[in-house]
N, C-alpha and C positions, 0 to 999 in steps of 0.2 A: 662436423655435423653429419655428413653423409655416411661416415663409418658407423656412427651411433644408430642411424636409421637402418643400415644394413644388419647390424647385430640385433637390433630390436626385431627386424623381420625374421632373422634366423630363430630367435627365441619364440616368436609367434608361430612360426611353422612347426617347430619341434613340439611346442605345447599343443598346437592344433592336432598333431598326430596322436597325442595322448587322448585328446577329445574324440578323435576319429575312431578310436577303439570303443569308446562308450557309445558312439553313434553308428557303429557297424558300417563304416565306409566301404568295406570290401563288397557289400551287397549292391553298391551303386556303381563302382568302377567297372568299366567294360572288360578289363583284363581279368577280373576275379568274380564278377557277378554271376557268371554261368557255372561256377564251381559250387559244390555243396558248401554250406556256410562254414563248417568247421575247417575245410580245406582252404577256402577263401581267406578265412581269418589267419590261418597259419602262413599262407603265402604273403599276405599283407604284412604280417609282423616280420617274418624273416627277410623279406626283400628290403625292408627299411634299414637293416643293419649295414649291408654294404653301401647302400645309397647314402646314408648319413656319414659313414666312415670316409667315403670318397669326397663328399661335400666338405667335411671338416678339414680333411687333409689338403684339399685344393684351396680352401679359404685361408689356410695357414701356411701355404706353400712359401718357401723361401724364394722361389722363382717369381719375380714381380709380374711377368706377363701372365703366368698361370693364375696368380692371385687376382689380378685385375680382370681377366676374362671370366673367372669364376664369379666374382662379385657382380659383374655385368649380367652374366647369364642367369645367376640366381635371382637377381632383381627382376629380370624379365619373367622368369618362372613364377615369382610371387604374383605378378600382375595376371599372368595367364591362369594361374591356379584360382585366383579370385573370380575370373571370368567363367572358368569351368564350373565352379561351385554355383554361380548364379544360373548357369545354363542347366545344371542338373537339379536345381532346387525344386523342380516340379516332378522329379522322379518319384514314383510311389514309395520307394524305400529310403528316400532321403530324410535324415533325421536331424540335421543341423539347424534347429530352430531356436536355440537359446541365444541370449545376448552374448554369453561367453563365446559360443561357437562362432557367431558372426563377427565379433570383435577380433578373434584370432584369425579368421579367414580374411576378412576385408581390411582389417588393420594391417596385416602382413602385405596385402596388395597395395595399400596406400604407402607403406614403407618402401616397397619396391619401386613404385612410381616416383616417389620423391627422390629416392636415390638416383634413379635414371635422370630425372630432371636436373638435380644438382651436379651429377656427373657430366651431363651434356653442357651445362653452363661452364663448368671448370675447364672442359676441353676447348671451349671457344675463347677463353681468356688467355 
């Protein structure tokens, strides 16, 4: 069950990034918001290629320790990502108001939290 939650969280994050293009997320992110919009957009797009490649490689690693640590770290990231979206929701350029956007963001955070909960229970038994 926890693996299904993890992969659902991965799917939600990847789909959220598609939605992030529609919602101009680079205008809100501290690392890109100061750039002219066209440059911020390009940086936002191109940085996701190595980030996603590394994530997928680590999630599929044959090294069990790398794979387990990535799953744990990614699940923590999903929770933090949801918290950051809640914190930035009052930003003047924040556009993630649709039901779809919120399901992707906070659904991913819930998947991450449940994975962590189930992982913690499994390690205690």
